[in-house]
Biopython code that builds the backbone (N, CA, C, O; Angstrom):
import numpy as np
from Bio.PDB.StructureBuilder import StructureBuilder

atoms = [
    (1, "UNK", "N", (-16.215, 1.967, 15.249)),
    (1, "UNK", "CA", (-15.120, 2.567, 14.525)),
    (1, "UNK", "C", (-15.690, 3.327, 13.331)),
    (1, "UNK", "O", (-16.611, 2.851, 12.668)),
    (2, "UNK", "N", (-15.153, 4.481, 13.066)),
    (2, "UNK", "CA", (-15.526, 5.268, 11.894)),
    (2, "UNK", "C", (-14.315, 5.396, 10.989)),
    (2, "UNK", "O", (-13.197, 5.626, 11.449)),
    (3, "UNK", "N", (-14.552, 5.245, 9.711)),
    (3, "UNK", "CA", (-13.495, 5.424, 8.727)),
    (3, "UNK", "C", (-13.912, 6.549, 7.800)),
    (3, "UNK", "O", (-14.992, 6.515, 7.211)),
    (4, "UNK", "N", (-13.060, 7.532, 7.678)),
    (4, "UNK", "CA", (-13.308, 8.662, 6.788)),
    (4, "UNK", "C", (-12.312, 8.561, 5.646)),
    (4, "UNK", "O", (-11.123, 8.827, 5.825)),
    (5, "UNK", "N", (-12.790, 8.181, 4.488)),
    (5, "UNK", "CA", (-11.901, 7.981, 3.350)),
    (5, "UNK", "C", (-12.533, 8.597, 2.116)),
    (5, "UNK", "O", (-13.657, 8.257, 1.747)),
    (6, "UNK", "N", (-11.821, 9.485, 1.494)),
    (6, "UNK", "CA", (-12.320, 10.100, 0.266)),
    (6, "UNK", "C", (-11.140, 10.577, -0.582)),
    (6, "UNK", "O", (-10.045, 10.825, -0.076)),
    (7, "UNK", "N", (-11.393, 10.696, -1.863)),
    (7, "UNK", "CA", (-10.384, 11.253, -2.753)),
    (7, "UNK", "C", (-10.425, 12.764, -2.605)),
    (7, "UNK", "O", (-11.470, 13.386, -2.798)),
    (8, "UNK", "N", (-9.302, 13.344, -2.266)),
    (8, "UNK", "CA", (-9.209, 14.792, -2.085)),
    (8, "UNK", "C", (-8.817, 15.438, -3.417)),
    (8, "UNK", "O", (-8.605, 14.760, -4.422)),
    (9, "UNK", "N", (-8.730, 16.743, -3.391)),
    (9, "UNK", "CA", (-8.442, 17.503, -4.609)),
    (9, "UNK", "C", (-7.114, 17.089, -5.240)),
    (9, "UNK", "O", (-7.020, 17.005, -6.465)),
    (10, "UNK", "N", (-6.085, 16.827, -4.431)),
    (10, "UNK", "CA", (-4.786, 16.436, -4.962)),
    (10, "UNK", "C", (-4.871, 15.126, -5.739)),
    (10, "UNK", "O", (-4.311, 15.018, -6.830)),
    (11, "UNK", "N", (-5.573, 14.119, -5.182)),
    (11, "UNK", "CA", (-5.719, 12.839, -5.875)),
    (11, "UNK", "C", (-6.478, 13.005, -7.188)),
    (11, "UNK", "O", (-6.144, 12.371, -8.189)),
    (12, "UNK", "N", (-7.488, 13.851, -7.181)),
    (12, "UNK", "CA", (-8.268, 14.092, -8.402)),
    (12, "UNK", "C", (-7.405, 14.767, -9.469)),
    (12, "UNK", "O", (-7.491, 14.424, -10.648)),
    (13, "UNK", "N", (-6.581, 15.717, -9.061)),
    (13, "UNK", "CA", (-5.678, 16.383, -10.010)),
    (13, "UNK", "C", (-4.623, 15.405, -10.532)),
    (13, "UNK", "O", (-4.286, 15.417, -11.716)),
    (14, "UNK", "N", (-4.104, 14.558, -9.634)),
    (14, "UNK", "CA", (-3.118, 13.565, -10.060)),
    (14, "UNK", "C", (-3.723, 12.604, -11.078)),
    (14, "UNK", "O", (-3.087, 12.277, -12.080)),
    (15, "UNK", "N", (-4.946, 12.155, -10.827)),
    (15, "UNK", "CA", (-5.604, 11.224, -11.746)),
    (15, "UNK", "C", (-5.771, 11.877, -13.120)),
    (15, "UNK", "O", (-5.543, 11.236, -14.146)),
    (16, "UNK", "N", (-6.164, 13.142, -13.139)),
    (16, "UNK", "CA", (-6.335, 13.860, -14.410)),
    (16, "UNK", "C", (-5.007, 13.899, -15.173)),
    (16, "UNK", "O", (-4.980, 13.663, -16.381)),
    (17, "UNK", "N", (-3.905, 14.196, -14.472)),
    (17, "UNK", "CA", (-2.582, 14.226, -15.107)),
    (17, "UNK", "C", (-2.159, 12.833, -15.584)),
    (17, "UNK", "O", (-1.595, 12.695, -16.669)),
    (18, "UNK", "N", (-2.424, 11.823, -14.792)),
    (18, "UNK", "CA", (-2.051, 10.448, -15.159)),
    (18, "UNK", "C", (-2.774, 10.021, -16.424)),
    (18, "UNK", "O", (-2.174, 9.424, -17.318)),
    (19, "UNK", "N", (-4.059, 10.324, -16.500)),
    (19, "UNK", "CA", (-4.855, 9.958, -17.677)),
    (19, "UNK", "C", (-4.321, 10.679, -18.914)),
    (19, "UNK", "O", (-4.164, 10.074, -19.974)),
    (20, "UNK", "N", (-4.044, 11.973, -18.771)),
    (20, "UNK", "CA", (-3.528, 12.753, -19.906)),
    (20, "UNK", "C", (-2.157, 12.235, -20.344)),
    (20, "UNK", "O", (-1.898, 12.101, -21.540)),
    (21, "UNK", "N", (-1.282, 11.944, -19.387)),
    (21, "UNK", "CA", (0.052, 11.421, -19.712)),
    (21, "UNK", "C", (-0.034, 10.056, -20.385)),
    (21, "UNK", "O", (0.690, 9.791, -21.345)),
    (22, "UNK", "N", (-0.912, 9.192, -19.891)),
    (22, "UNK", "CA", (-1.069, 7.857, -20.486)),
    (22, "UNK", "C", (-1.564, 7.975, -21.923)),
    (22, "UNK", "O", (-1.073, 7.276, -22.810)),
    (23, "UNK", "N", (-2.525, 8.849, -22.152)),
    (23, "UNK", "CA", (-3.048, 9.032, -23.507)),
    (23, "UNK", "C", (-1.935, 9.544, -24.428)),
    (23, "UNK", "O", (-1.769, 9.052, -25.544)),
    (24, "UNK", "N", (-1.188, 10.522, -23.955)),
    (24, "UNK", "CA", (-0.093, 11.075, -24.759)),
    (24, "UNK", "C", (0.960, 10.012, -25.095)),
    (24, "UNK", "O", (1.419, 9.931, -26.235)),
    (25, "UNK", "N", (1.338, 9.203, -24.110)),
    (25, "UNK", "CA", (2.349, 8.165, -24.351)),
    (25, "UNK", "C", (1.854, 7.142, -25.371)),
    (25, "UNK", "O", (2.600, 6.733, -26.260)),
    (26, "UNK", "N", (0.609, 6.738, -25.239)),
    (26, "UNK", "CA", (0.063, 5.757, -26.186)),
    (26, "UNK", "C", (0.028, 6.323, -27.601)),
    (26, "UNK", "O", (0.383, 5.636, -28.558)),
    (27, "UNK", "N", (-0.396, 7.567, -27.731)),
    (27, "UNK", "CA", (-0.461, 8.200, -29.056)),
    (27, "UNK", "C", (0.928, 8.362, -29.653)),
    (27, "UNK", "O", (1.114, 8.129, -30.847)),
    (28, "UNK", "N", (1.906, 8.758, -28.845)),
    (28, "UNK", "CA", (3.282, 8.908, -29.347)),
    (28, "UNK", "C", (3.891, 7.559, -29.719)),
    (28, "UNK", "O", (4.797, 7.486, -30.550)),
    (29, "UNK", "N", (3.386, 6.495, -29.098)),
    (29, "UNK", "CA", (3.857, 5.152, -29.423)),
    (29, "UNK", "C", (3.180, 4.609, -30.672)),
    (29, "UNK", "O", (3.498, 3.510, -31.127)),
    (30, "UNK", "N", (2.241, 5.380, -31.232)),
    (30, "UNK", "CA", (1.597, 4.978, -32.465)),
    (30, "UNK", "C", (0.223, 4.349, -32.319)),
    (30, "UNK", "O", (-0.358, 3.901, -33.307)),
    (31, "UNK", "N", (-0.298, 4.308, -31.117)),
    (31, "UNK", "CA", (-1.637, 3.743, -30.910)),
    (31, "UNK", "C", (-2.669, 4.717, -31.477)),
    (31, "UNK", "O", (-2.589, 5.923, -31.246)),
    (32, "UNK", "N", (-3.620, 4.190, -32.206)),
    (32, "UNK", "CA", (-4.652, 5.022, -32.839)),
    (32, "UNK", "C", (-5.954, 4.959, -32.047)),
    (32, "UNK", "O", (-6.218, 3.994, -31.330)),
    (33, "UNK", "N", (-6.759, 6.006, -32.193)),
    (33, "UNK", "CA", (-8.096, 6.087, -31.588)),
    (33, "UNK", "C", (-8.069, 5.881, -30.073)),
    (33, "UNK", "O", (-8.881, 5.131, -29.530)),
    (34, "UNK", "N", (-7.140, 6.543, -29.400)),
    (34, "UNK", "CA", (-7.050, 6.446, -27.939)),
    (34, "UNK", "C", (-8.150, 7.293, -27.317)),
    (34, "UNK", "O", (-8.304, 8.470, -27.641)),
    (35, "UNK", "N", (-8.899, 6.686, -26.434)),
    (35, "UNK", "CA", (-9.946, 7.407, -25.714)),
    (35, "UNK", "C", (-9.607, 7.387, -24.239)),
    (35, "UNK", "O", (-9.504, 6.323, -23.628)),
    (36, "UNK", "N", (-9.434, 8.564, -23.673)),
    (36, "UNK", "CA", (-9.108, 8.661, -22.251)),
    (36, "UNK", "C", (-10.376, 8.586, -21.421)),
    (36, "UNK", "O", (-11.427, 9.076, -21.834)),
    (37, "UNK", "N", (-10.279, 7.976, -20.258)),
    (37, "UNK", "CA", (-11.416, 7.854, -19.363)),
    (37, "UNK", "C", (-10.972, 8.286, -17.972)),
    (37, "UNK", "O", (-10.172, 7.611, -17.325)),
    (38, "UNK", "N", (-11.487, 9.393, -17.533)),
    (38, "UNK", "CA", (-11.152, 9.912, -16.207)),
    (38, "UNK", "C", (-12.393, 9.859, -15.327)),
    (38, "UNK", "O", (-12.817, 10.874, -14.775)),
    (39, "UNK", "N", (-12.969, 8.671, -15.201)),
    (39, "UNK", "CA", (-14.196, 8.538, -14.419)),
    (39, "UNK", "C", (-13.892, 8.561, -12.930)),
    (39, "UNK", "O", (-12.820, 8.148, -12.486)),
    (40, "UNK", "N", (-14.848, 9.046, -12.182)),
    (40, "UNK", "CA", (-14.723, 9.054, -10.724)),
    (40, "UNK", "C", (-14.726, 7.623, -10.226)),
    (40, "UNK", "O", (-15.603, 6.842, -10.596)),
    (41, "UNK", "N", (-13.792, 7.278, -9.422)),
    (41, "UNK", "CA", (-13.755, 5.955, -8.823)),
    (41, "UNK", "C", (-13.987, 6.066, -7.333)),
    (41, "UNK", "O", (-14.226, 7.152, -6.806)),
    (42, "UNK", "N", (-13.915, 4.961, -6.679)),
    (42, "UNK", "CA", (-14.023, 4.960, -5.223)),
    (42, "UNK", "C", (-12.708, 4.441, -4.664)),
    (42, "UNK", "O", (-12.054, 3.614, -5.300)),
    (43, "UNK", "N", (-12.312, 4.907, -3.495)),
    (43, "UNK", "CA", (-11.060, 4.423, -2.908)),
    (43, "UNK", "C", (-11.064, 2.896, -2.778)),
    (43, "UNK", "O", (-12.025, 2.305, -2.284)),
    (44, "UNK", "N", (-9.980, 2.277, -3.227)),
    (44, "UNK", "CA", (-9.844, 0.833, -3.110)),
    (44, "UNK", "C", (-10.389, 0.036, -4.273)),
    (44, "UNK", "O", (-10.208, -1.180, -4.322)),
    (45, "UNK", "N", (-11.044, 0.681, -5.199)),
    (45, "UNK", "CA", (-11.656, -0.031, -6.324)),
    (45, "UNK", "C", (-10.600, -0.306, -7.398)),
    (45, "UNK", "O", (-10.160, 0.605, -8.100)),
    (46, "UNK", "N", (-10.207, -1.559, -7.514)),
    (46, "UNK", "CA", (-9.272, -1.942, -8.564)),
    (46, "UNK", "C", (-7.820, -1.655, -8.251)),
    (46, "UNK", "O", (-6.965, -1.794, -9.126)),
    (47, "UNK", "N", (-7.523, -1.263, -7.041)),
    (47, "UNK", "CA", (-6.136, -1.002, -6.663)),
    (47, "UNK", "C", (-5.894, -1.589, -5.281)),
    (47, "UNK", "O", (-6.815, -2.083, -4.631)),
    (48, "UNK", "N", (-4.666, -1.528, -4.851)),
    (48, "UNK", "CA", (-4.301, -1.984, -3.520)),
    (48, "UNK", "C", (-3.932, -0.760, -2.699)),
    (48, "UNK", "O", (-2.887, -0.149, -2.922)),
    (49, "UNK", "N", (-4.781, -0.404, -1.755)),
    (49, "UNK", "CA", (-4.483, 0.734, -0.888)),
    (49, "UNK", "C", (-3.316, 0.361, 0.019)),
    (49, "UNK", "O", (-3.257, -0.755, 0.535)),
    (50, "UNK", "N", (-2.403, 1.280, 0.210)),
    (50, "UNK", "CA", (-1.203, 0.988, 0.990)),
    (50, "UNK", "C", (-0.796, 2.179, 1.842)),
    (50, "UNK", "O", (-1.212, 3.312, 1.602)),
    (51, "UNK", "N", (0.023, 1.893, 2.837)),
    (51, "UNK", "CA", (0.704, 2.948, 3.557)),
    (51, "UNK", "C", (0.041, 3.479, 4.808)),
    (51, "UNK", "O", (0.502, 4.488, 5.341)),
    (52, "UNK", "N", (-1.002, 2.867, 5.302)),
    (52, "UNK", "CA", (-1.679, 3.416, 6.477)),
    (52, "UNK", "C", (-1.024, 3.008, 7.788)),
    (52, "UNK", "O", (-1.323, 3.596, 8.827)),
    (53, "UNK", "N", (-0.151, 2.032, 7.767)),
    (53, "UNK", "CA", (0.587, 1.600, 8.965)),
    (53, "UNK", "C", (2.049, 1.416, 8.568)),
    (53, "UNK", "O", (2.558, 0.297, 8.513)),
    (54, "UNK", "N", (2.696, 2.509, 8.299)),
    (54, "UNK", "CA", (4.053, 2.509, 7.760)),
    (54, "UNK", "C", (5.057, 1.753, 8.629)),
    (54, "UNK", "O", (5.034, 1.843, 9.856)),
    (55, "UNK", "N", (5.931, 1.013, 7.966)),
    (55, "UNK", "CA", (7.022, 0.308, 8.631)),
    (55, "UNK", "C", (8.222, 1.249, 8.717)),
    (55, "UNK", "O", (8.483, 2.013, 7.788)),
    (56, "UNK", "N", (8.951, 1.195, 9.830)),
    (56, "UNK", "CA", (10.120, 2.055, 9.947)),
    (56, "UNK", "C", (11.023, 1.653, 11.093)),
    (56, "UNK", "O", (10.819, 0.625, 11.739)),
    (57, "UNK", "N", (12.024, 2.482, 11.331)),
    (57, "UNK", "CA", (13.009, 2.210, 12.380)),
    (57, "UNK", "C", (12.753, 2.994, 13.659)),
    (57, "UNK", "O", (13.409, 2.771, 14.677)),
    (58, "UNK", "N", (11.791, 3.919, 13.599)),
    (58, "UNK", "CA", (11.551, 4.812, 14.725)),
    (58, "UNK", "C", (10.059, 4.839, 15.052)),
    (58, "UNK", "O", (9.247, 5.166, 14.188)),
    (59, "UNK", "N", (9.688, 4.500, 16.290)),
    (59, "UNK", "CA", (8.268, 4.495, 16.637)),
    (59, "UNK", "C", (7.626, 5.882, 16.586)),
    (59, "UNK", "O", (6.400, 5.993, 16.589)),
    (60, "UNK", "N", (8.434, 6.929, 16.540)),
    (60, "UNK", "CA", (7.876, 8.289, 16.429)),
    (60, "UNK", "C", (7.417, 8.593, 15.009)),
    (60, "UNK", "O", (6.567, 9.459, 14.802)),
    (61, "UNK", "N", (7.979, 7.882, 14.028)),
    (61, "UNK", "CA", (7.650, 8.180, 12.627)),
    (61, "UNK", "C", (7.029, 7.002, 11.889)),
    (61, "UNK", "O", (6.778, 7.091, 10.687)),
    (62, "UNK", "N", (6.778, 5.898, 12.593)),
    (62, "UNK", "CA", (6.210, 4.719, 11.943)),
    (62, "UNK", "C", (5.320, 3.964, 12.926)),
    (62, "UNK", "O", (5.407, 4.159, 14.138)),
    (63, "UNK", "N", (4.481, 3.114, 12.394)),
    (63, "UNK", "CA", (3.567, 2.320, 13.207)),
    (63, "UNK", "C", (4.166, 0.946, 13.503)),
    (63, "UNK", "O", (3.945, 0.376, 14.571)),
    (64, "UNK", "N", (4.934, 0.420, 12.531)),
    (64, "UNK", "CA", (5.466, -0.944, 12.638)),
    (64, "UNK", "C", (6.986, -0.949, 12.656)),
    (64, "UNK", "O", (7.632, -0.075, 12.077)),
    (65, "UNK", "N", (7.549, -1.950, 13.333)),
    (65, "UNK", "CA", (8.989, -2.151, 13.242)),
    (65, "UNK", "C", (9.311, -3.014, 12.018)),
    (65, "UNK", "O", (8.421, -3.329, 11.228)),
    (66, "UNK", "N", (10.566, -3.392, 11.861)),
    (66, "UNK", "CA", (10.977, -4.121, 10.658)),
    (66, "UNK", "C", (10.456, -5.553, 10.600)),
    (66, "UNK", "O", (10.654, -6.238, 9.596)),
    (67, "UNK", "N", (9.800, -6.012, 11.647)),
    (67, "UNK", "CA", (9.185, -7.338, 11.656)),
    (67, "UNK", "C", (7.665, -7.274, 11.482)),
    (67, "UNK", "O", (6.963, -8.249, 11.752)),
    (68, "UNK", "N", (7.169, -6.132, 11.033)),
    (68, "UNK", "CA", (5.727, -5.907, 10.860)),
    (68, "UNK", "C", (4.980, -5.925, 12.192)),
    (68, "UNK", "O", (3.777, -6.183, 12.230)),
    (69, "UNK", "N", (5.681, -5.655, 13.262)),
    (69, "UNK", "CA", (5.138, -5.691, 14.618)),
    (69, "UNK", "C", (4.771, -4.266, 15.039)),
    (69, "UNK", "O", (5.569, -3.342, 14.877)),
    (70, "UNK", "N", (3.569, -4.091, 15.576)),
    (70, "UNK", "CA", (3.136, -2.771, 16.018)),
    (70, "UNK", "C", (4.000, -2.332, 17.202)),
    (70, "UNK", "O", (4.124, -3.052, 18.193)),
    (71, "UNK", "N", (4.589, -1.150, 17.085)),
    (71, "UNK", "CA", (5.470, -0.659, 18.151)),
    (71, "UNK", "C", (4.771, -0.672, 19.510)),
    (71, "UNK", "O", (5.350, -1.110, 20.504)),
    (72, "UNK", "N", (3.531, -0.194, 19.553)),
    (72, "UNK", "CA", (2.824, -0.031, 20.824)),
    (72, "UNK", "C", (2.023, -1.252, 21.256)),
    (72, "UNK", "O", (1.410, -1.237, 22.324)),
    (73, "UNK", "N", (2.017, -2.297, 20.457)),
    (73, "UNK", "CA", (1.293, -3.527, 20.796)),
    (73, "UNK", "C", (2.077, -4.705, 20.222)),
    (73, "UNK", "O", (1.740, -5.198, 19.145)),
    (74, "UNK", "N", (3.109, -5.162, 20.916)),
    (74, "UNK", "CA", (4.031, -6.160, 20.367)),
    (74, "UNK", "C", (3.399, -7.488, 19.962)),
    (74, "UNK", "O", (4.025, -8.260, 19.237)),
    (75, "UNK", "N", (2.189, -7.772, 20.405)),
    (75, "UNK", "CA", (1.552, -9.026, 20.004)),
    (75, "UNK", "C", (0.676, -8.848, 18.765)),
    (75, "UNK", "O", (-0.076, -9.752, 18.401)),
    (76, "UNK", "N", (0.772, -7.682, 18.117)),
    (76, "UNK", "CA", (-0.003, -7.408, 16.904)),
    (76, "UNK", "C", (0.965, -7.245, 15.730)),
    (76, "UNK", "O", (1.928, -6.481, 15.799)),
    (77, "UNK", "N", (0.685, -7.979, 14.655)),
    (77, "UNK", "CA", (1.491, -7.908, 13.438)),
    (77, "UNK", "C", (0.591, -7.508, 12.283)),
    (77, "UNK", "O", (-0.528, -8.007, 12.170)),
    (78, "UNK", "N", (1.061, -6.621, 11.428)),
    (78, "UNK", "CA", (0.293, -6.152, 10.279)),
    (78, "UNK", "C", (1.054, -6.543, 9.018)),
    (78, "UNK", "O", (2.162, -6.061, 8.782)),
    (79, "UNK", "N", (0.454, -7.423, 8.204)),
    (79, "UNK", "CA", (1.171, -7.899, 7.021)),
    (79, "UNK", "C", (0.385, -7.701, 5.731)),
    (79, "UNK", "O", (0.713, -8.306, 4.711)),
    (80, "UNK", "N", (-0.650, -6.860, 5.762)),
    (80, "UNK", "CA", (-1.316, -6.527, 4.506)),
    (80, "UNK", "C", (-0.577, -5.338, 3.890)),
    (80, "UNK", "O", (0.538, -5.032, 4.312)),
    (81, "UNK", "N", (-1.151, -4.680, 2.931)),
    (81, "UNK", "CA", (-0.488, -3.583, 2.235)),
    (81, "UNK", "C", (-0.268, -2.343, 3.069)),
    (81, "UNK", "O", (0.412, -1.419, 2.623)),
    (82, "UNK", "N", (-0.824, -2.294, 4.272)),
    (82, "UNK", "CA", (-0.695, -1.098, 5.095)),
    (82, "UNK", "C", (0.757, -0.761, 5.420)),
    (82, "UNK", "O", (1.092, 0.413, 5.576)),
    (83, "UNK", "N", (1.622, -1.767, 5.524)),
    (83, "UNK", "CA", (3.014, -1.501, 5.905)),
    (83, "UNK", "C", (3.837, -0.921, 4.762)),
    (83, "UNK", "O", (4.920, -0.382, 4.993)),
    (84, "UNK", "N", (3.346, -1.021, 3.551)),
    (84, "UNK", "CA", (4.111, -0.559, 2.392)),
    (84, "UNK", "C", (3.731, 0.877, 2.050)),
    (84, "UNK", "O", (2.559, 1.177, 1.818)),
    (85, "UNK", "N", (4.707, 1.748, 2.019)),
    (85, "UNK", "CA", (4.431, 3.153, 1.728)),
    (85, "UNK", "C", (4.055, 3.373, 0.266)),
    (85, "UNK", "O", (3.364, 4.339, -0.059)),
    (86, "UNK", "N", (4.502, 2.492, -0.607)),
    (86, "UNK", "CA", (4.176, 2.614, -2.027)),
    (86, "UNK", "C", (4.417, 1.265, -2.698)),
    (86, "UNK", "O", (4.945, 0.334, -2.089)),
    (87, "UNK", "N", (4.022, 1.182, -3.957)),
    (87, "UNK", "CA", (4.254, -0.051, -4.705)),
    (87, "UNK", "C", (4.414, 0.277, -6.175)),
    (87, "UNK", "O", (4.233, 1.419, -6.599)),
    (88, "UNK", "N", (4.751, -0.731, -6.935)),
    (88, "UNK", "CA", (4.825, -0.542, -8.385)),
    (88, "UNK", "C", (3.437, -0.738, -8.967)),
    (88, "UNK", "O", (2.452, -0.740, -8.227)),
    (89, "UNK", "N", (3.344, -0.900, -10.246)),
    (89, "UNK", "CA", (2.039, -1.038, -10.897)),
    (89, "UNK", "C", (1.581, -2.490, -10.990)),
    (89, "UNK", "O", (0.574, -2.782, -11.635)),
    (90, "UNK", "N", (2.308, -3.395, -10.356)),
    (90, "UNK", "CA", (1.945, -4.805, -10.442)),
    (90, "UNK", "C", (1.327, -5.277, -9.139)),
    (90, "UNK", "O", (1.414, -4.594, -8.118)),
    (91, "UNK", "N", (0.706, -6.440, -9.176)),
    (91, "UNK", "CA", (0.032, -6.984, -8.015)),
    (91, "UNK", "C", (1.036, -7.279, -6.898)),
    (91, "UNK", "O", (2.003, -8.005, -7.127)),
    (92, "UNK", "N", (0.827, -6.732, -5.693)),
    (92, "UNK", "CA", (1.789, -6.913, -4.599)),
    (92, "UNK", "C", (1.530, -8.142, -3.725)),
    (92, "UNK", "O", (2.168, -8.289, -2.682)),
    (93, "UNK", "N", (0.627, -9.013, -4.117)),
    (93, "UNK", "CA", (0.225, -10.122, -3.247)),
    (93, "UNK", "C", (1.381, -11.026, -2.838)),
    (93, "UNK", "O", (1.429, -11.461, -1.687)),
    (94, "UNK", "N", (2.308, -11.321, -3.737)),
    (94, "UNK", "CA", (3.440, -12.178, -3.373)),
    (94, "UNK", "C", (4.336, -11.499, -2.345)),
    (94, "UNK", "O", (4.917, -12.164, -1.487)),
    (95, "UNK", "N", (4.447, -10.183, -2.430)),
    (95, "UNK", "CA", (5.227, -9.448, -1.431)),
    (95, "UNK", "C", (4.546, -9.542, -0.074)),
    (95, "UNK", "O", (5.215, -9.757, 0.936)),
    (96, "UNK", "N", (3.229, -9.386, -0.034)),
    (96, "UNK", "CA", (2.494, -9.545, 1.229)),
    (96, "UNK", "C", (2.758, -10.928, 1.814)),
    (96, "UNK", "O", (3.026, -11.071, 3.006)),
    (97, "UNK", "N", (2.677, -11.941, 0.959)),
    (97, "UNK", "CA", (2.870, -13.314, 1.421)),
    (97, "UNK", "C", (4.267, -13.513, 2.007)),
    (97, "UNK", "O", (4.418, -14.172, 3.036)),
    (98, "UNK", "N", (5.282, -12.951, 1.362)),
    (98, "UNK", "CA", (6.653, -13.097, 1.845)),
    (98, "UNK", "C", (6.827, -12.399, 3.193)),
    (98, "UNK", "O", (7.432, -12.957, 4.108)),
    (99, "UNK", "N", (6.303, -11.191, 3.315)),
    (99, "UNK", "CA", (6.410, -10.474, 4.583)),
    (99, "UNK", "C", (5.608, -11.173, 5.677)),
    (99, "UNK", "O", (6.020, -11.180, 6.837)),
    (100, "UNK", "N", (4.475, -11.755, 5.322)),
    (100, "UNK", "CA", (3.671, -12.493, 6.295)),
    (100, "UNK", "C", (4.427, -13.706, 6.806)),
    (100, "UNK", "O", (4.439, -13.971, 8.008)),
    (101, "UNK", "N", (5.058, -14.446, 5.900)),
    (101, "UNK", "CA", (5.842, -15.621, 6.305)),
    (101, "UNK", "C", (6.983, -15.209, 7.224)),
    (101, "UNK", "O", (7.248, -15.875, 8.225)),
    (102, "UNK", "N", (7.652, -14.125, 6.894)),
    (102, "UNK", "CA", (8.770, -13.640, 7.711)),
    (102, "UNK", "C", (8.283, -13.189, 9.086)),
    (102, "UNK", "O", (8.906, -13.500, 10.101)),
    (103, "UNK", "N", (7.174, -12.459, 9.119)),
    (103, "UNK", "CA", (6.625, -11.992, 10.396)),
    (103, "UNK", "C", (6.149, -13.166, 11.250)),
    (103, "UNK", "O", (6.337, -13.170, 12.466)),
    (104, "UNK", "N", (5.535, -14.157, 10.612)),
    (104, "UNK", "CA", (5.062, -15.332, 11.353)),
    (104, "UNK", "C", (6.235, -16.099, 11.955)),
    (104, "UNK", "O", (6.168, -16.541, 13.102)),
    (105, "UNK", "N", (7.295, -16.256, 11.190)),
    (105, "UNK", "CA", (8.477, -16.944, 11.709)),
    (105, "UNK", "C", (9.062, -16.185, 12.899)),
    (105, "UNK", "O", (9.433, -16.787, 13.907)),
    (106, "UNK", "N", (9.141, -14.861, 12.774)),
    (106, "UNK", "CA", (9.644, -14.043, 13.875)),
    (106, "UNK", "C", (8.751, -14.199, 15.106)),
    (106, "UNK", "O", (9.251, -14.361, 16.219)),
    (107, "UNK", "N", (7.423, -14.151, 14.908)),
    (107, "UNK", "CA", (6.489, -14.260, 16.028)),
    (107, "UNK", "C", (6.622, -15.614, 16.716)),
    (107, "UNK", "O", (6.620, -15.685, 17.945)),
    (108, "UNK", "N", (6.738, -16.679, 15.946)),
    (108, "UNK", "CA", (6.905, -18.011, 16.534)),
    (108, "UNK", "C", (8.171, -18.072, 17.371)),
    (108, "UNK", "O", (8.159, -18.590, 18.488)),
    (109, "UNK", "N", (9.260, -17.546, 16.836)),
    (109, "UNK", "CA", (10.526, -17.561, 17.577)),
    (109, "UNK", "C", (10.430, -16.735, 18.856)),
    (109, "UNK", "O", (10.961, -17.131, 19.894)),
    (110, "UNK", "N", (9.751, -15.583, 18.782)),
    (110, "UNK", "CA", (9.584, -14.743, 19.973)),
    (110, "UNK", "C", (8.680, -15.425, 21.002)),
    (110, "UNK", "O", (8.907, -15.301, 22.206)),
    (111, "UNK", "N", (7.667, -16.135, 20.537)),
    (111, "UNK", "CA", (6.796, -16.894, 21.453)),
    (111, "UNK", "C", (7.591, -17.981, 22.170)),
    (111, "UNK", "O", (7.434, -18.178, 23.375)),
    (112, "UNK", "N", (8.436, -18.679, 21.435)),
    (112, "UNK", "CA", (9.259, -19.741, 22.024)),
    (112, "UNK", "C", (10.222, -19.191, 23.066)),
    (112, "UNK", "O", (10.533, -19.869, 24.046)),
    (113, "UNK", "N", (10.698, -17.962, 22.859)),
    (113, "UNK", "CA", (11.612, -17.316, 23.815)),
    (113, "UNK", "C", (10.859, -16.712, 24.999)),
    (113, "UNK", "O", (11.468, -16.293, 25.984)),
    (114, "UNK", "N", (9.530, -16.671, 24.893)),
    (114, "UNK", "CA", (8.729, -16.068, 25.952)),
    (114, "UNK", "C", (8.639, -14.556, 25.880)),
    (114, "UNK", "O", (8.263, -13.899, 26.851)),
    (115, "UNK", "N", (8.984, -14.015, 24.734)),
    (115, "UNK", "CA", (8.955, -12.556, 24.567)),
    (115, "UNK", "C", (7.591, -12.022, 24.138)),
    (115, "UNK", "O", (7.355, -10.814, 24.171)),
    (116, "UNK", "N", (6.714, -12.903, 23.745)),
    (116, "UNK", "CA", (5.352, -12.479, 23.342)),
    (116, "UNK", "C", (4.340, -13.195, 24.204)),
    (116, "UNK", "O", (3.137, -12.992, 24.041)),
]
sb = StructureBuilder()
sb.init_structure("model")
sb.init_model(0)
sb.init_chain("A")
sb.init_seg("    ")
for serial, (resi, resn, name, xyz) in enumerate(atoms, 1):
    if name == "N":
        sb.init_residue(resn, " ", resi, " ")
    sb.init_atom(name, np.array(xyz, "f"), 0.0, 1.0, " ", f" {name:<3s}", serial, name[0])
structure = sb.get_structure()
């Protein structure tokens, strides 16, 4: 398997704007001696990458159904951050855990019915 992952020009421009906006907000809030740091990072460093296996209602526009089940492989469930198209600025681990518990319960019930 090969994975091609890099920050493209849009992400670099967004990061520059985010850093500038954060510095401006801190200064307007009265923080003194604000130093902005727009260092090059690597994908996944210090953040939770999300959205590579989007959840949805239509297999033409999403990878997973509402039970975190892969449309094209019903015995595969994805419960990491891949199913989430976006997140807030806080740690999403509890959300992953909740979706995992829900998907596991669904899978167990489907196994008992003989559907998996």
